[in-house]
N, C-alpha and C positions, 0 to 999 in steps of 0.2 A: 271088862265091865265089872263094877262092884256087885256084890250079892244083892239080889232083889231087883236088878235092872235087866233089861232086855227081855228074854223069854218070859220071865215071871211078872213083869210090871210095865212093859212097854206097849205102845200102840204101833203096830207095824204098818208101814206105808208102801212097801214094795209091791203089793198086789194092786194098788190103785192104777198104775199105768195099764194094766190088763183091761180094766173097765174102760179106760179112754180108747184103747185100741179097738175093743168090741163095739163101742158106740160109733167110732169112725167107720169100721167095716160095715155096720148096719146103715150107714149113710146119715147118721145123726151127729153131724159136726158141731152144731150149737151145744148139744148136751156134752159132747166130748170136751169142747173148749171150756165149758162151765165147770166140769170136774177138774180140768187142768188148773184153772184159775184158783180153785179152792185149795189145791194142794201145793201149788208152785210157790216157793219162797219169794220169788220176785213180785208176786201179787200180794204178798203178806209182809212187805218190807218192814213195816212198823214193829213186827214181832221178831226180827232177826236177832236182836240182843237176847230175847228170851230163848229163841231156838239155838242160839250160838252157832250160826252158820252164815255163810255168804248168801246173798240173794239168788245166786245162780245154781246152788247146790240142792239136789233132791235128797232128802233124808231117808234113811232106811227105816227109822223108828223114832218115836217121840216118847220120852220118859217124863213122868210128872215129878212134882216136888217130893212126893212121898217115896219115890223109887230109890 
């Protein structure tokens, strides 16, 4: 990664699945699925060109234009 990206300027996504797992274990499937839809690229397909990934890929992090 170039300087200023990842640890210093990225939004990390890899903790989000833990929230989904917790909601599921608590029996709150609707909330879990709501979180999933908000972070899953397949539900945000119109942004794939911006995110530069296939719709089935889960990103570790998101870096902004200033990164």
